[in-house]
N, C-alpha and C positions, 0 to 999 in steps of 0.2 A: 681247787679249780682256779685257773688263771683269770684275772680280771680282764674283761673284754674291752672296757672303755677306760680311758685315762680319768683318774679321780682327782686330778689336780687343777681342774679348770678354775680360772679366775673370773668367769662370767658372774654377774650379779645384778640384782634389781637396783635401780637407782631410787632416789627418794620419792619419785612420783610413779604410781602404778601405771604400767604401760610403757615406761622408759627403761630399757634394759641395756646394760653395758656388756657387749659381746667381744671386747678386746681380748686377744690371746697373748700370752707371754711365750717366750722362746721354748720350743720343745713340746708344747701342749698339743693335744689332739684338736684339730680344727676341721670345720666343714664350711666350705666357701670362705675360708680365712677367718672364721668366727668361732669362738670358744664354745665348748659344750655347756648347755644350760637346759634343765637344772643339772647341778653337779651330781654325778652318780656316786653311790657309796661303794665300798670294796666288797660288800656282801653279795655273793653270787645269786642270792634269792631276790635281790633288788630287781624289780621289773625292768629297769633301765639296762640291766646287765643280762637279761634273757637273750638267747640266740635269736637271730632275725626270723628264722622259720617259726619259732614259737610266737613271737609278736604278731607276725602276719596271719598265723592261723587264728589267733584270738580275734584279730581285727576282722578276718573273713567271717567268723561265726557271728560277731556282733552286727556286722553289716547285713548278713543274710537274715538275721532276726528282724532288723529294721525293714528290709524288703518284704518279708513275709507278713509282719505285723501290719504294715500299711496296705499291702495288697488285700489282705483279709478284711481290713476296715473299709477301704474304698471300692474294692472290686464289685461288691453287690449293688453299686449304683446302677449298673446295667439292668438289674432285676426290678427296678422300681415299678415300671409299667406292668411287668409280669406279676409281681406281688400284689399290686393294686387289684388286679383281676382275680387272683387266686384267693386272697383273703377278704375280698369285698370291701376295700377301703379306697379312699381317694388318693391320688398320687402324692400329695403333700404329706399325708399320714404315712404312706409307704416310705417316703424319703426319711422319715424318722428312724427307720432301721439303719440308716447311715449317720444321721445327725446325732442321735443320742449316744450311740457307741463312740462317736467322735469326741463327745464331751467327756465320757468316762475314760477314754484313752489318755486325756490330759490329767484328770483327777486321780488316776491310779498312782501317779508320781507322788501324791501326798503321802502315800503309805510306803511305796517301794523304794524311793530315794532315801528317806531317813533310815529305812531298814538296811540298805546296802552300805550306808555310812556307818552303821553300828555293827552289823554282823559280817560285812564283807560283800564283795562283788559276786563271788562264785555262788554262794547259796541263793542269792536273789536271781541270778541268771537262770539257775535250775528251776526254782519255784515259779518264775515267770513263764518259762517255757512249758511247764506242766499245766499252769492255768490257761495259757494260750491253747495248748493242745486239747484240753478238756472242753474249752468253749467252742472250738471249731468242730469237734466231733459232735457236740450237742446240737450245733446249728445244722449239721448235716442230717440229723434225725428229726428236726422240728417240723411240725405239721400245722401249727397255729401262729398267728401274729405274736401273741404274748410269749410263746415258747421260743420263737426265733429271736425275739428281742432280748429275752433273758440270756440265751446262749451267746448272743452277740456282745452283751455287756460283760460277760465273763471273759471272753477272749480279748476284748478291748482293754479290760482292766489289766490282764496279765501282760499284754504286749505293749502297753503304754510306756513302760520303762525302756523299751528299745530305742527311744529317742534320747534318753538321758545317759544310759549306760555306755554307749559307744564314745560319747564325748568324754565321759569320765575315764574310760579305758585309754583313749588317746592321751589324756593327761597323765595317766599312770605309767605307761610303758614306752612312750616316745619322747625324744628330745625336742627342744624348741625348733631346731632346724628341720625336723621331719613332720611337724604337726600340721602344717598347712595342707600338704598333699594328702596326708592320712585323713584329715577331716573332710577333704574333698571326696575321698572314696565313700565315706559314710554318707555324705550328702547325696551322692549319685544313687547309692542303694536306697536311701530314704525316698528320694524323688521318683525313682523307678517303681517304687511301691504304688505310685499313682497310676501305673499301667494295669493294675488289677482288673479294671473294667474290660480291657481288651481280651484278657484270658477268659473272663467270664463270658464275653460275647462269642468267643470261638467255641466254647462248649455248647452254647445255645445253638450256634450255627450248625454244629454236628448233631443236633437233635438230642443232646444230653440234658438231663435235669439240672436245675440250679443246685441241688444237693451235692452233685459231684464236685462242684467248686470247693466246698468245705471238706469233702473227703480228701482231695488232693492237698489242700492246706494242712490237713492233719498228718498226711504221710510225710510231708517235708518237715513239719514240726517235730515228729518223732525222730527223724534222721538228725535234725539239728540238736535235739536234746541229747542224743548219744554222743555226738561230736563235742558238745559243750562239756559233758561229763568227763570225757577223756582228755580234752585239750585246754579247757579254760581254767588255768590255775588261778588261785587267789592273787589279785594284783594290788590289794590294799597293803601299802608298805609305808612305814613312817621313817623317812630318811633322817638321819641325824642332822641337827641344825648346824653343827660344825663339821664340815666335810674335810676338804683340804685345809691345812693350817692357814694358808694365805687368804682363804675366802671366808674365814670365820667372822671377819668383821663386816662382811657384806650382808645383804638382806636376802640372799638367794634361798635360804631355807625357811624363811618365816613370813614371806609376804604373799602377794596376791597369787591366786591360782591361774597363772598365765598359760592356760592349757593350749590355746590354739594360735600362739604367736607364729607369724610367718617365718619361714626360713627354707631355703632350698635343701635338697635332699642328699646330694652326693658330696662326698668329701673331695676336697681339691687341693688343700695346701699341705697338710701333714696328717698322717694317720698313725697313731701309736696305740692300736687297739689292745695289744697284749703286753706292751712295755710299761715301764714306770709305775710300779705298784706304789701305793701311798707311803709316804715316808713315815708317817705316824698314824696310828689308828687308836681311837679311844677304847675300843673293845676288840677282843679276838674275832677274827673273821669266821663265821659259822660255816659248816659244810652245806653244799647244795642239797635241797630236799630230794629224797628219792621219789621215783615215779609213783609209788603207792601213797606216799605222804601227800603228793600233789593232788591225788584223787579224793582226798577227804572232802565230803560235801560241806562240812562246817569246819571253820578254823576258830582261833581265838577272836573274841569280840574286841572292838576298839576300846581300850580302857580310858582313852581321853574323851570319849563321848558317852555320857550317861544316857540311860533310857529317857530320863526327863528331858535332856537336851535334844535327843532324837525326836521326841514327841513335839517339842516346841519348834523344830525346824520349819514345818509348814507355815506356822504363824510368822516366824522371822523372815521367811522368804518374801512376804508381801512388801517388806521395806525396800526390796530391790526395784519395785515399781518407781521409786524416786530416783533411780540411777538412769540418766538419759540413754546411755548406750544399751542397757538391758531392755528398757522400754521400746527402743527401736527394733530390737530383735523380735519382741512380742508382736508389735504392729506389723512388721514385715511378714512374718510367718502367717499371722492371722489374715492379712489382706490377700496375700498370694494364694492361700488355701481357701479362705472363705468367700472372697469375691471372684478371683480368677478361676481357681480350681473347681469350685462348686458350680460356677457358671458353665464351665465346659462339661462337667460330668452330668449336670441336670438338663441343660438346654440341648446339647447336641443329640443325645439319645431320643428326645422327644421331637426335635426338629427334623432329624434325618429320616424318620420313618413316615413323615407326613409329606403331602405334595409340596413342592414339585419333585422331591427326591425319591420318595417311596422306597427307601431301603428296607429290607426285612429287619424285623426286630433283632434277629440274631447277629446282625452286623452293627448294631447301634453302639458297640463299645470300641469300634475301630479307631476312634479319635485318639485312643491311647498310643497308637503308632506315632502320631505327631509328638506326643510327649517323649517317647523313646528317641525319636530323631533329634528333638531339641536337646535332650540331655547328652546324647551321643556326640552332638556337635560341641558340647561344653567340655567333654573329656580331654581333648588336646590342650585345653587351657588350665588343667588342674594345677600345674606348678606356677601359674602366672603370678599369683599374689606373692608366693615365696620368692620368686626371682626379682620381682619389682622391689619388695621389701629389702632383699639382700643388697641389691644395687644401691638403693637409697641409704641403707645402713652403712655401707662402705664409704659412700660419699660423705656421710655424717660422722666419719671418724670412729666407726664401730659402735655408735650409740643408736639403738633402734627405738623408734617411736611407734606407738600402736597404729597411728593413722597412715603409716607408710604403705599399707596394703590396699587402702581404699580406692586408689586411682583405677584399679581394675574394674570398678563398678560402672564407670562412665558409659561404656557401650550398652550395658544392661539398662541404664536409666532411660535410654532412648527406645530400646527394643521392647520393654515390657508394656508401656502405654500404647505403642504402635500395634502390638498384637491384640491388646484388649479392644482397641477401636476397630480393627479389622474384623474381629469376631462379632462385635455388635452390629456393624454394618452388614456383614454377610447374613446374619440371622434376620435382620430387619428387611433386607431387600432380596432375600433368597438367592444370593450369589452362588457361584459354582462351589461344590463341596470342597474343592482344593483350598479355597479361601479359609475355611474353618481350620484345615490342617496347618496352613502357614501361620495363622494367627496363634493357634495353640503352641506350635513349635517355637515361635518367637518368644512368647511369654514364658514358657517353661525354660527355655535357654537362659533368659534373663533371671528367672527365679533361682536357678542353681547358684549363680554368683551372689545374689542377695542372701540366700539361705546360708551359704558358707561363710561369707565375709562379715556379715553383720554379727553372726554368732561368734566368730573368732575375735572380732574387734571388741565385743562386749566383755568377753572373758579376759582379754588382755588388759583392758583399760580401767578396771576397778579392783581395789583390794578386797577380794570377795572370798566367801566360802563357796566353792564351786557347787557343792551339793545343793545348798540353799538356792543359789542362783538358778540352777537347772530346774528346780521345782517350779518356780514362778514363770520361767520361760515356757516350759511345757504346758503348764496350766493356762497361762495367759493366752498363748497363741491358739490353744484348742478352744478356749472360751470365746475368743473373738471370732474364730472361724465358725463355731457353733452358732453364735448369735446371728451372723450373716447367713449361714447356711440354712437356718431354720425357716427363714421366710424368703430366701433369695428367689426361689422359683415362683412364689406367689407375686412378688414385686415385679418380676419380669413379665409374667403373663398378664398382670393387671395393667401395667403402665407402658409396656412395649420394650423391645430389645434396645432400640436406640436411646430411649430416655434413661433407662436404668444402667445398661452396660457401658454406654459411651458417656452419657450426660452425668451420671452419678458415680459409678464405680471408677471410671478412669481418672477423674480429678483427685480422688482419694489416693489412688495408686501413685499418681505423679507427685503429690506432696510428700508421700512417704519415701519415694525414690530420691527426691531432691534433698533429703536430709543428709545425704552423703556430702554435699557441699558444706553444710553447716559443720559437720564433724571434721572435715578436712581443714577448714579454716580455723575453727574455734575449738577443735577437739582437745588439744593439749591444755588450753585454758580451763576447759570443763573438767579435765582430769585433775588439774592442780586444785581447783575449787573443791572438787569432791574429796580429794586426799586430805584436805584441811577441815572437812566437815565432821559433824558429830556422827553422821551416818557411817563414814569409813571407820571411825573408832568403834562404833557399835558392831560392825561386821567383823572387824579385826579380832574381836574377843572370841569369835567362834571358829577361827581358822585352826585347823589341825597342823601343828608344827611338823615340818618335814614332808607334808603331803601336798602342799601348794605347788603351783606351777606344774 
């Protein structure tokens, strides 16, 4: 089988994580004038050499799982008032049916991420979808608070990995110049999962039981499981450390998992997708796996990761809390979900059914329309960070710095607090319902950029084991959002909308957003300091050779 991509790229990681040399030599395949990175192997089973349709199908399945997992987790927020009456509990207790599964959603990665690191991505995708499907069908049959809580925990545990796996898959199957936009697709799918309350509200509006919501989730889960079985080939691949002869001296095969580095998507200078086979290869090129071989649910386990190391991964992941860029991801997700998102999902349904609005309970989830509009307005800007980084890289002589993408965040720095303030004022003064929608749309539009770019920056800027980094990111943000979400409704009802949403939540949001200035000015100095620290040396020992970036 012919090699699809040139294996002679001279791109490589420089001495500081987050600084990548993308200079190309004469005749090499380039994209926007920059060399391929990571350097693909000649093996046709290398995910970097998969055909485009295969890569995009895998990406679609992982994004669809993210959407379904989040919609099943957050959609039932619309039912808080209904469950309160049906089960004879107060609204805050009923909100626990969203809050506690939200926490389990993050903790599931303690088990599932080390598992996919050891036994591969494919079996974990299939097992997670089975757990998710079992949980949602169980929820559809629940008649008690405890039964519903148990089923919700099962599907939340299974679907929690939907936040980590897509990032890992982007790292596995796409080149550096593609990853910014592909990560944007994942972020859109993840964020649109927050529109689950709208669909739940539509069902109520049609006079349908809340049980139907979970039946429909189960139907989509079954369809996605079938698609995953047939199309999600194993993407765990250990690329040789010495690829093209001229890049053997570089660090491209052994350093940080630079999974989401920015780079534009289309080729522009030269494309040699089928030309220039490698001049030398260390091993004979194996044949492409047959379709039946690709369908095996289990493949060989990773020999470089012992079961003991896999079990220690969750403990080692806590050391990433000491990495500033990783901690910024955790606080960003936790604040946008726990303060902003939960404020919208809890306050709007209660506020809009009371005077002066008097909307029917069945329409209480329509605020999700604003979320959809906010994210839809972000879609045209999906390539923005790639293009900005590409332009700055070219201006910098082909050397990319991790901070080059962060300038795209400045409009979002203004939009997010503005939306939060407007929402608090609208709730406090009973402003027209359109004010709620504008506020939610603004904040969610800004949230897309912060979700995507803080994550990409964190993965770019530290010499890390991606699997371990993803564990603490997923757990940390869910823990923060859980901590806020557990009492957010009580705080607001006790102290008032203006005091809590505007006076307390907005300053926290502003401080977190303004961290972009800190990283743009001092980010490289922080990376240099971290690269020379004991922490980087500790993390470097657990990196799987050939799998990083």
